[in-house]
N, C-alpha and C positions, 0 to 999 in steps of 0.2 A: 615730533621728529618728522621732517618733510624731506623730499628729494633734494639731495645736495647737502644734507646736515649729517648728523652722527648716524652711523649704520648704512649709509649709502654713498655710492662713489660720487665724487665732484661732478657737477652738471655737464661740464664738456666731455669727461670721460665716459659718463653714463650714455651719452648720445652716440658714441662711436660704436658700431655694430661689432659684437663679439660673441664668443660662446658664453654660456651661463657664467655669471660672477658669483664668487663667495665672499661675503663681508662678515666678519666675525666681530661681535661687540660684547665682551664679557660672557655670559652664559647663553647668549643668543647668536645664532648663525642665520644670516639672510642669504638665500639664493635668488639671484635677480636674472630673469631672462632679458637678454640685452641685443635685441635687434629691432629697435623702435620703428625704423622706416618701414619695416614689413610686419608691424604689429606683433613683434616678438615670436614670429613664425619659427618653429624649431626646424633645424637641419639635421641631416644624417649624423654629422659629426657631433652635434650637441648631446645626443643620447648617451654616447660614452663618457662625455664630460660630466653629465649629470650623474651617472652610475658612480664615477670616481669621486664626486663630491659628497654624495651619500656615504660612501665607505669612509672618506676623510672625516665627516662629521661623527659618525658613530665611534671612531677611533679616538675622539677628542673628549676626554673625561670631563672638561670644563663646560661643554656645550650642553644645555638642558632643554632648549626649544628650537625649532627651526621654522623660519618664515620663508615662503615662496611668493614672489612677485615679479611684476614686469616693469620695464622702463617706458615711460612715456604715456600715451592715451589709451593703451589697451593692456590687458594682462597677456594675452597670447591668442594667436590665430590657429593654433594647432600645429599640426605637423605638415611640412611642405609636400604637396601633392606630387611634385616633380621627383622628389626623393622617392616617395612611395613606388612611383611608375619605374624609376630607374633600378631600385633595388629589387623589385619584384621580377623585372625582366632578367637580372642577374641571377636571381635565385632560381628561376626557371630554367635559364641556360646551364646553371650548375647542377640541375637534377634534383631529385627528391631528397629531402633531408636539409637542403641548404636554407639558411635563415632568410626571411624576407623582411621588408621595412615595417609591415605591420607587427610582426612578431617582435622585433627590436624595440618599438615603441611601447609595446604591450609589457615587455619585461621591464622597462624602465619605469612605467606607471605603477606596476605591481610592486617594484622595489620601493618606490616612494611610499606606497600605501603600508608597506611592512617596516618601514624605518623604525627603530626602537624608540626614538624620541617622538614627543607630541609636535604636531605640524599645523601650521596656519597658513592658510592661502590668503594673501593680501591682494584681493581683486580690485585693482586700481582702474578697471575699465572693461572693455569688451572681452568676451570669454567665448571662443568659437572652436568648433570641431573637436579634435582630440584634446584641446585644452580643457574642455569641460569635464573630461574624465581625470585629467591631471589634478584639477582643483578638488574634485570628489574623492581623489586618493588621499587628501589632506584631512586631518581630524577636524579642523574648523575652517570656515570660509567667511572672511569679513570683507564685504563689498561695498563701494560707493553706490549712492542712490541713483546714479546714471548708469550703472553697469547692465549689461545685456548678454544674452547667450543664445546660441543656436547649435544644433547637432545636425550638419547637413548630409549624413551618410546616405540616406534613402535618396535623396535628390541626386546624389553623385553616383549612384549605382554601387555603393559599397555596403558590404555586410560587415558591421563592426565586429571587432574580436570579442569572443565570448565573455572573458573576464570583465571588460569594460561594460557590457550589457548587464551582467551580474551586478556590478557596483551601482549601476543606475537603479536597478531593481531593489537592491538591498537598502539604498540610501533613500530613494525617492518613491518606492512602491511600483508595482507593475503598470498601473494606469498612467502614472506620470511618465514612466519610461516609455510606454507605448506612444503617448502624446508627443514627446520630445523627438523620438527616433522616426516615427512614421510620418508625422506631419513636416518635420524640419522647420517648424514655426520658431520665430524669435520672440524670446519673452524678456521683459524688463525686470529690474531689481525687485519691485514689490511682489511679483509673481515668483521670482526666484526664491524669496524669503517665504512665501506662503507655502510652496510645495516642499520646502526643506532642503533646497539647495544651498541657500545661504543661512549661516549662523546668525548674521546680523547685518543691517544696512545702515550706513552712516553718511552724512554729507562729506564730499571730498576733502573739506578742510578738517574733518575730525577723524579721517581714516587712521592716520598714524597714531593718534591718541588712543583710539580703541584697539588697534593691534598691540601697541606697547602695553596697554592695561592687561590684555589676555595673556601675552608673552610673559609678563612679569608674574602673573598669577601662576602660570604653568611652570615657570622656572623656580618658583618657590616650594613646590611640591616635591614629595620624595621620588627621585628618578627610577629606582628599581621597581617600586610599587606601580608607577605609572606605565612603565615599560610592559609589565606583566598584564595590567588591566587592559591596556591598549590591544595587546595581542589577543587576549581572551575575547573582547568585544568584536574584533575583526574577524575571528574564527567563527563566533556566533552568527554575525552577518552573512559569512559565506556558507554557512550550514555545515562547517567542518570542524567542530570544536574537538581539540584533543582534551578530553575530560581528565585523564590521568595527569597530563602536564599542567593543566590549569589548577587541579587540586594540589599538586606538588608546590606550585608558585604560592598558593594561598596558605599552605602549611609553613612554607619557608618564610613568608613574611611575618608570621607571628614571633619567629625567633630571630629575625635579622636585625641588623644594627639600626635600620631606619625606624 
């Protein structure tokens, strides 16, 4: 499956900038970031759209797996810095307790991580800034062999939000998190694979085949069991396991229809 074929918008539609698109194909839902001229940089209005899509997907019993990808030559350039400045100024003017852009983006990424369904990031190209955390919030990341990433927060004078740093540390280890955040260096696909950022790398022509293979594998598994296991793994990774709830899910699975 390639761009313009099943599961993807037609070529001309996909190239027109828009908020994120949802494409449903059987048990699979694909969310496509769709601002290719700006490397799929997320705008303030996109955050609410994504939250709405996550809720829509979870409410659809037919969907078993979610794929997140971008249109064109990049996955995403992260969150628009102009939106951060505007919303932070607005929050400051509104006073203490008003939400700012950083917290709005953080809420959206954390919601993706906690999505009940298994998630695959289809990294079709460059992955920059906040988009690196967006991809890390997915359970799996399949990238093209020409992919690259960097986290420029320190270069831009920004202290990244704590849950994003925690995700980096829990997924990649403290040393790799320090390297990527503090040096702001760009790394390519082989290094992304070596440090555990990518689940797999493939040539561009094999990307859809590998994503389809993994999506089909996940869609064929028992959904309630996967939901519980994913939640338990995420809680372990964050250092906040609800042992009683996890034990209850384990016991319930022994008696469930699955």
